[in-house]
C-alpha positions as a Markdown table, in Angstrom:
| # | Residue | x | y | z |
|---|---|---|---|---|
| 1 | Met | 0.0 | 0.0 | 0.0 |
| 2 | Asp | 1.2 | 3.5 | -0.8 |
| 3 | Val | 1.5 | 6.1 | 2.1 |
| 4 | Pro | -2.1 | 6.6 | 3.3 |
| 5 | Ile | -3.9 | 9.8 | 2.5 |
| 6 | Lys | -4.2 | 12.1 | 5.5 |
| 7 | Pro | -7.3 | 14.4 | 5.5 |
| 8 | Arg | -7.0 | 18.1 | 6.3 |
| 9 | Ala | -6.9 | 19.1 | 9.9 |
| 10 | Leu | -10.1 | 20.4 | 11.5 |
| 11 | Ala | -10.1 | 23.9 | 12.9 |
| 12 | Pro | -12.6 | 25.8 | 15.0 |
| 13 | Gly | -15.4 | 27.2 | 12.8 |
| 14 | Asp | -15.1 | 24.4 | 10.3 |
| 15 | Thr | -18.2 | 22.6 | 9.1 |
| 16 | Val | -18.8 | 19.1 | 10.3 |
| 17 | Gly | -21.3 | 17.0 | 8.4 |
| 18 | Val | -23.4 | 14.3 | 10.1 |
| 19 | Val | -24.6 | 11.3 | 8.1 |
| 20 | Ala | -26.7 | 8.3 | 9.1 |
| 21 | Val | -24.9 | 5.2 | 7.7 |
| 22 | Ala | -26.4 | 2.4 | 9.8 |
| 23 | Ala | -29.4 | 2.0 | 12.1 |
| 24 | Ala | -32.3 | 4.4 | 12.3 |
| 25 | Val | -31.6 | 7.5 | 14.3 |
| 26 | Asp | -33.6 | 9.2 | 17.1 |
| 27 | Ala | -34.3 | 12.8 | 16.1 |
| 28 | Ala | -34.0 | 14.2 | 19.6 |
| 29 | Cys | -30.7 | 12.4 | 20.2 |
| 30 | Leu | -29.4 | 13.7 | 16.9 |
| 31 | Gln | -30.3 | 17.3 | 17.8 |
| 32 | Arg | -28.6 | 17.0 | 21.3 |
| 33 | Gly | -25.5 | 15.6 | 19.7 |
| 34 | Ala | -25.5 | 18.4 | 17.0 |
| 35 | Ala | -25.7 | 21.0 | 19.8 |
| 36 | Ala | -22.7 | 19.4 | 21.6 |
| 37 | Leu | -20.7 | 19.7 | 18.3 |
| 38 | Leu | -21.7 | 23.3 | 18.1 |
| 39 | Asp | -20.4 | 23.8 | 21.7 |
| 40 | Cys | -17.1 | 22.3 | 20.5 |
| 41 | Gly | -16.7 | 25.3 | 18.1 |
| 42 | Tyr | -17.8 | 23.7 | 14.9 |
| 43 | Arg | -20.6 | 24.5 | 12.4 |
| 44 | Val | -22.9 | 21.5 | 11.9 |
| 45 | Lys | -24.5 | 20.3 | 8.7 |
| 46 | Leu | -27.0 | 17.5 | 9.1 |
| 47 | Ser | -27.9 | 15.2 | 6.3 |
| 48 | Pro | -31.6 | 15.9 | 5.4 |
| 49 | His | -32.0 | 12.2 | 5.3 |
| 50 | Ala | -30.5 | 11.5 | 8.8 |
| 51 | Cys | -33.8 | 10.6 | 10.3 |
| 52 | Glu | -35.1 | 8.5 | 7.4 |
| 53 | Arg | -36.2 | 5.0 | 8.3 |
| 54 | Ser | -36.4 | 1.8 | 6.3 |
| 55 | Gly | -37.2 | -1.0 | 8.7 |
| 56 | Met | -34.4 | -1.0 | 11.3 |
| 57 | Leu | -32.1 | 1.1 | 9.0 |
| 58 | Ala | -31.7 | 4.9 | 8.5 |
| 59 | Gly | -33.1 | 4.7 | 5.0 |
| 60 | Asp | -32.4 | 2.2 | 2.3 |
| 61 | Asp | -28.8 | 1.2 | 1.4 |
| 62 | Arg | -28.5 | 3.3 | -1.7 |
| 63 | Leu | -29.7 | 6.4 | 0.0 |
| 64 | Arg | -27.2 | 6.0 | 2.9 |
| 65 | Ala | -24.4 | 5.3 | 0.5 |
| 66 | His | -25.3 | 8.3 | -1.7 |
| 67 | Glu | -25.5 | 10.6 | 1.4 |
| 68 | Leu | -22.0 | 9.5 | 2.6 |
| 69 | Thr | -20.6 | 10.1 | -0.9 |
| 70 | Arg | -22.3 | 13.4 | -1.2 |
| 71 | Phe | -20.9 | 14.7 | 2.1 |
| 72 | Phe | -17.4 | 13.6 | 1.1 |
| 73 | Gln | -17.8 | 15.6 | -2.1 |
| 74 | Asp | -19.3 | 18.7 | -0.4 |
| 75 | Pro | -16.6 | 21.4 | -0.3 |
| 76 | Glu | -18.3 | 23.1 | 2.6 |
| 77 | Val | -17.9 | 20.0 | 4.8 |
| 78 | Lys | -14.4 | 19.5 | 6.4 |
| 79 | Ala | -15.2 | 16.3 | 8.4 |
| 80 | Val | -17.9 | 13.7 | 8.4 |
| 81 | Phe | -19.3 | 12.2 | 11.6 |
| 82 | Ala | -21.5 | 9.1 | 11.7 |
| 83 | Ala | -24.8 | 9.8 | 13.5 |
| 84 | Arg | -24.8 | 6.3 | 15.2 |
| 85 | Gly | -23.8 | 2.7 | 14.6 |
| 86 | Gly | -26.1 | -0.2 | 15.5 |
| 87 | Tyr | -26.3 | -2.2 | 12.3 |
| 88 | Gly | -26.2 | -1.6 | 8.5 |
| 89 | Ser | -22.8 | 0.0 | 7.6 |
| 90 | Gly | -21.5 | -3.3 | 6.0 |
| 91 | Arg | -24.4 | -3.2 | 3.6 |
| 92 | Leu | -22.9 | -0.1 | 2.0 |
| 93 | Leu | -19.5 | -1.5 | 1.0 |
| 94 | Pro | -20.5 | -2.8 | -2.4 |
| 95 | Leu | -22.3 | 0.4 | -3.2 |
| 96 | Leu | -19.4 | 2.8 | -2.6 |
| 97 | Asp | -16.8 | 4.0 | -5.2 |
| 98 | Phe | -13.7 | 4.1 | -3.0 |
| 99 | Ala | -11.6 | 5.6 | -5.7 |
| 100 | Glu | -14.1 | 8.4 | -6.0 |
| 101 | Leu | -14.1 | 9.0 | -2.2 |
| 102 | Ala | -10.3 | 9.1 | -2.2 |
| 103 | Arg | -10.4 | 12.1 | -4.5 |
| 104 | Thr | -12.0 | 14.2 | -1.7 |
| 105 | Pro | -10.4 | 12.8 | 1.5 |
| 106 | Lys | -12.0 | 14.0 | 4.7 |
| 107 | Ile | -11.9 | 13.2 | 8.4 |
| 108 | Phe | -14.4 | 10.4 | 8.9 |
| 109 | Val | -15.4 | 9.5 | 12.5 |
| 110 | Gly | -17.4 | 6.7 | 14.0 |
| 111 | Phe | -17.1 | 3.3 | 15.7 |
| 112 | Ser | -19.0 | 0.1 | 16.6 |
| 113 | Asp | -20.8 | -1.1 | 13.4 |
| 114 | Val | -19.1 | 1.8 | 11.5 |
| 115 | Thr | -15.9 | -0.3 | 11.9 |
| 116 | Phe | -16.9 | -1.7 | 8.5 |
| 117 | Leu | -16.5 | 1.7 | 6.8 |
| 118 | Leu | -13.5 | 2.8 | 8.8 |
| 119 | Asn | -11.4 | -0.2 | 7.8 |
| 120 | Ala | -12.7 | -0.3 | 4.2 |
| 121 | Leu | -11.9 | 3.4 | 3.6 |
| 122 | Phe | -8.3 | 2.7 | 4.9 |
| 123 | Gln | -8.0 | -0.5 | 2.9 |
| 124 | Ser | -9.7 | 0.4 | -0.3 |
| 125 | Ala | -9.4 | 4.2 | -0.4 |
| 126 | His | -6.0 | 4.4 | 1.4 |
| 127 | Met | -7.5 | 7.1 | 3.7 |
| 128 | Ile | -6.8 | 7.7 | 7.4 |
| 129 | Thr | -10.0 | 7.3 | 9.4 |
| 130 | Phe | -11.0 | 7.8 | 13.0 |
| 131 | His | -12.5 | 5.3 | 15.5 |
| 132 | Gly | -14.3 | 7.7 | 17.8 |
| 133 | Pro | -17.5 | 9.2 | 19.2 |
| 134 | Met | -20.7 | 9.5 | 17.2 |
| 135 | Val | -23.2 | 12.3 | 17.2 |
| 136 | Ala | -26.6 | 10.8 | 18.3 |
| 137 | Thr | -25.0 | 8.5 | 20.9 |
| 138 | Asp | -21.7 | 9.7 | 22.5 |
| 139 | Phe | -22.2 | 13.4 | 21.9 |
| 140 | Ala | -25.9 | 13.3 | 22.7 |
| 141 | His | -25.4 | 11.4 | 26.0 |
| 142 | Gly | -22.5 | 13.6 | 27.1 |
| 143 | Leu | -18.9 | 13.1 | 26.0 |
| 144 | Ser | -16.3 | 13.5 | 28.8 |
| 145 | Ser | -14.1 | 16.6 | 28.7 |
| 146 | His | -11.1 | 14.3 | 28.4 |
| 147 | Ala | -12.5 | 12.4 | 25.4 |
| 148 | Arg | -13.6 | 15.7 | 23.7 |
| 149 | Cys | -10.1 | 17.3 | 24.2 |
| 150 | His | -8.5 | 14.1 | 22.9 |
| 151 | Leu | -10.7 | 14.1 | 19.8 |
| 152 | Gln | -10.1 | 17.7 | 19.0 |
| 153 | Ala | -6.3 | 17.5 | 19.6 |
| 154 | Leu | -6.1 | 14.4 | 17.3 |
| 155 | Leu | -8.2 | 16.1 | 14.5 |
| 156 | Ser | -6.3 | 19.3 | 14.7 |
| 157 | Gly | -2.9 | 17.7 | 14.2 |
| 158 | Ser | -1.4 | 16.7 | 17.6 |
| 159 | Arg | 1.6 | 14.4 | 17.4 |
| 160 | Thr | 1.9 | 13.7 | 21.1 |
| 161 | Leu | -1.2 | 11.7 | 22.2 |
| 162 | Glu | -1.0 | 8.6 | 24.3 |
| 163 | Trp | -3.5 | 5.8 | 25.2 |
| 164 | His | -2.8 | 4.0 | 28.5 |
| 165 | Ala | -3.6 | 0.4 | 29.1 |
| 166 | Ala | -5.1 | -1.2 | 32.2 |
| 167 | Glu | -2.9 | -4.3 | 31.9 |
| 168 | Val | 0.0 | -5.8 | 30.0 |
| 169 | Leu | -0.9 | -9.2 | 28.5 |
| 170 | Arg | 2.4 | -9.7 | 26.7 |
| 171 | Pro | 5.5 | -7.5 | 27.1 |
| 172 | Gly | 7.5 | -6.0 | 24.3 |
| 173 | Asn | 7.6 | -3.2 | 21.8 |
| 174 | Ala | 6.2 | -2.8 | 18.3 |
| 175 | Gln | 5.4 | -0.2 | 15.7 |
| 176 | Gly | 2.9 | -0.4 | 12.8 |
| 177 | Arg | -0.2 | 1.1 | 11.3 |
| 178 | Leu | -3.3 | 0.9 | 13.5 |
| 179 | Ile | -6.4 | -1.1 | 12.2 |
| 180 | Gly | -9.4 | -2.7 | 13.8 |
| 181 | Gly | -12.3 | -1.7 | 15.9 |
| 182 | Cys | -15.4 | -3.8 | 16.9 |
| 183 | Leu | -14.4 | -7.4 | 17.2 |
| 184 | Ser | -17.6 | -8.8 | 15.8 |
| 185 | Val | -17.4 | -6.5 | 12.8 |
| 186 | Ile | -13.7 | -7.4 | 12.1 |
| 187 | Ala | -14.7 | -11.1 | 12.2 |
| 188 | Ala | -17.6 | -10.4 | 9.8 |
| 189 | Met | -15.2 | -8.8 | 7.4 |
| 190 | Met | -13.0 | -11.9 | 7.2 |
| 191 | Gly | -13.2 | -13.5 | 3.7 |
| 192 | Thr | -14.8 | -10.5 | 2.1 |
| 193 | Pro | -13.1 | -8.1 | -0.5 |
| 194 | Trp | -12.8 | -5.6 | 2.3 |
| 195 | Gln | -11.0 | -7.8 | 4.8 |
| 196 | Pro | -8.3 | -5.7 | 6.4 |
| 197 | Leu | -4.6 | -6.3 | 5.7 |
| 198 | Phe | -3.3 | -7.6 | 9.0 |
| 199 | Asp | 0.4 | -8.2 | 8.2 |
| 200 | Gly | 2.6 | -5.9 | 10.4 |
| 201 | Arg | -0.3 | -3.9 | 11.8 |
| 202 | Ile | -1.2 | -3.0 | 15.3 |
| 203 | Leu | -4.6 | -4.5 | 15.8 |
| 204 | Phe | -7.2 | -2.9 | 18.1 |
| 205 | Leu | -10.2 | -5.0 | 19.2 |
| 206 | Glu | -13.2 | -4.2 | 21.5 |
| 207 | Asp | -16.9 | -5.1 | 21.7 |
| 208 | Thr | -20.0 | -4.9 | 23.8 |
| 209 | Gly | -23.1 | -7.0 | 24.5 |
| 210 | Glu | -21.5 | -10.3 | 23.5 |
| 211 | Lys | -21.6 | -13.5 | 25.5 |
| 212 | Ala | -18.2 | -15.0 | 26.5 |
| 213 | Tyr | -18.6 | -18.0 | 24.1 |
| 214 | Arg | -19.1 | -15.7 | 21.2 |
| 215 | Ile | -16.0 | -13.6 | 22.1 |
| 216 | Asp | -14.1 | -16.9 | 22.2 |
| 217 | Arg | -15.6 | -18.0 | 18.9 |
| 218 | Met | -14.5 | -14.8 | 17.1 |
| 219 | Leu | -11.0 | -15.0 | 18.6 |
| 220 | Val | -10.7 | -18.7 | 17.5 |
| 221 | Gln | -11.8 | -17.7 | 14.0 |
| 222 | Met | -9.1 | -15.0 | 13.8 |
| 223 | Ala | -6.5 | -17.3 | 15.3 |
| 224 | Gln | -7.3 | -20.1 | 12.9 |
| 225 | Ala | -7.3 | -17.7 | 9.9 |
| 226 | Gly | -3.7 | -16.9 | 11.0 |
| 227 | Val | -4.2 | -13.2 | 11.4 |
| 228 | Leu | -3.2 | -13.0 | 15.1 |
| 229 | Asp | 0.2 | -14.5 | 14.1 |
| 230 | Arg | 0.7 | -11.8 | 11.4 |
| 231 | Val | 0.1 | -8.6 | 13.4 |
| 232 | Ala | 2.9 | -6.6 | 15.0 |
| 233 | Gly | 0.9 | -6.0 | 18.2 |
| 234 | Ile | -2.6 | -6.2 | 19.7 |
| 235 | Val | -4.4 | -3.6 | 21.8 |
| 236 | Phe | -7.7 | -4.6 | 23.5 |
| 237 | Gly | -10.3 | -2.1 | 24.6 |
| 238 | Ser | -13.3 | -3.1 | 26.7 |
| 239 | Leu | -15.0 | -6.4 | 26.0 |
| 240 | Arg | -18.2 | -5.8 | 27.9 |
| 241 | Pro | -20.5 | -8.9 | 28.1 |
| 242 | Val | -24.2 | -8.8 | 27.8 |
| 243 | Asp | -24.3 | -10.6 | 31.1 |
| 244 | Thr | -22.0 | -8.6 | 33.5 |
| 245 | Ser | -21.7 | -11.3 | 36.1 |
| 246 | Ala | -18.2 | -12.0 | 37.5 |
| 247 | Gln | -18.2 | -15.4 | 35.9 |
| 248 | Glu | -18.9 | -14.1 | 32.4 |
| 249 | Arg | -16.3 | -11.4 | 32.7 |
| 250 | Ala | -13.8 | -13.9 | 33.9 |
| 251 | Ser | -14.5 | -16.2 | 31.0 |
| 252 | Ile | -13.9 | -13.4 | 28.5 |
| 253 | Ala | -10.6 | -12.5 | 30.2 |
| 254 | Glu | -9.5 | -16.2 | 30.1 |
| 255 | Ser | -10.3 | -16.4 | 26.4 |
| 256 | Val | -8.2 | -13.3 | 25.7 |
| 257 | Arg | -5.3 | -14.7 | 27.7 |
| 258 | Glu | -5.5 | -18.1 | 26.0 |
| 259 | His | -5.4 | -16.7 | 22.5 |
| 260 | Thr | -2.6 | -14.2 | 23.2 |
| 261 | Cys | -0.3 | -16.0 | 25.5 |
| 262 | Arg | 1.4 | -18.0 | 22.7 |
| 263 | Leu | 1.9 | -15.0 | 20.4 |
| 264 | Gln | 5.3 | -13.4 | 19.9 |
| 265 | Cys | 4.0 | -9.8 | 19.7 |
| 266 | Pro | 3.2 | -7.3 | 22.6 |
| 267 | Val | -0.4 | -7.3 | 23.8 |
| 268 | Leu | -2.1 | -4.6 | 25.9 |
| 269 | Gly | -5.5 | -4.7 | 27.5 |
| 270 | Gly | -8.1 | -2.2 | 28.6 |
| 271 | Ile | -7.4 | 1.0 | 26.8 |
| 272 | Ala | -10.3 | 3.5 | 27.0 |
| 273 | Ala | -11.7 | 3.4 | 23.4 |
| 274 | Gly | -14.9 | 2.1 | 22.0 |
| 275 | His | -17.8 | 0.7 | 24.1 |
| 276 | Gly | -16.4 | 1.5 | 27.5 |
| 277 | Thr | -16.6 | 4.2 | 30.1 |
| 278 | Glu | -14.7 | 6.6 | 27.9 |
| 279 | Asn | -14.3 | 6.6 | 24.1 |
| 280 | Leu | -10.9 | 8.1 | 23.2 |
| 281 | Thr | -10.5 | 8.5 | 19.5 |
| 282 | Leu | -8.1 | 6.2 | 17.6 |
| 283 | Pro | -6.5 | 7.1 | 14.2 |
| 284 | Leu | -6.8 | 4.0 | 11.9 |
| 285 | Gly | -4.1 | 3.8 | 9.3 |
| 286 | Val | -1.6 | 5.9 | 11.3 |
| 287 | Asn | 1.7 | 4.6 | 12.6 |
| 288 | Val | 1.6 | 4.0 | 16.3 |
| 289 | Arg | 4.1 | 2.6 | 18.8 |
| 290 | Leu | 3.2 | 0.0 | 21.4 |
| 291 | Asp | 5.4 | 0.0 | 24.6 |
| 292 | Ala | 3.9 | -2.8 | 26.5 |
| 293 | Asn | 6.6 | -2.4 | 29.2 |
| 294 | Ala | 5.2 | 1.1 | 29.9 |
| 295 | Gly | 1.6 | 0.0 | 29.2 |
| 296 | Lys | 0.9 | 2.6 | 26.6 |
| 297 | Met | 0.4 | 3.2 | 22.9 |
| 298 | Thr | 1.6 | 6.5 | 21.3 |
| 299 | Leu | 1.4 | 8.4 | 18.0 |
| 300 | Cys | 4.4 | 8.3 | 15.7 |
| 301 | Glu | 3.0 | 11.0 | 13.4 |
| 302 | Ala | 0.1 | 13.4 | 13.1 |
| 303 | Ala | -3.1 | 11.9 | 11.8 |
| 304 | Val | -4.0 | 14.9 | 9.6 |
| 305 | Ser | -2.2 | 17.2 | 7.2 |
């Protein structure tokens, strides 16, 4: 892959576009989230179709793909934020012209089900993307000041950000381009034309609402596909089970230990990104350094130009 395309940095007063790419969006939550973005100092441009509904989705697939493309092409819009995740982003992949999107690269932010789009844009459009808070969920429900400052620093061009881990699962040091996101989505991308390239990457994995046996099944799938042996390092966020009992949490922790103990790469656990108590933004496609001995991941370069 050539050097990834870095989108332009986001500055106060710039216009942020908000597009619904997945599940149907609650209008009140969308408005609260938009107000929070305004408080961050940005102008906000909502997709006129953000509150469309087609069954459980925010409008039909072609409409959502068209809106995403339109906002990337809109010269007024400097960054595109997903309204929410839920389900449905993966349905857009065959409908997107990634070469066309690469002609107008922009900051694109989302997580959870939007993991499909984040990794496909990096893999197929060679564009840096951002695993971070969404408008009708995180912003609407109240993003912490730490997460907000972290997001704005990353999108404005900071080179000095760090993510600290709760535990070291395997010691060592590594450097590589960051990929990943929601574990269940990464597993669903396996074997498709949009499967991420894992070789030499730093792989981030997190999830929520899964049973311990399903977490183990997905890790088994990735291990048996050989991808865990090909990455340069692994960073886990929260893996919150649908059943929060101590036994279920212990089972998930044991699965993670089992599938990482034999690896030769460094492995960190419990960084504050994704479906956890705090959603710190991660730049996918950017070179990062894992220092498992110090229990942290750091930027090697700015994520924007």
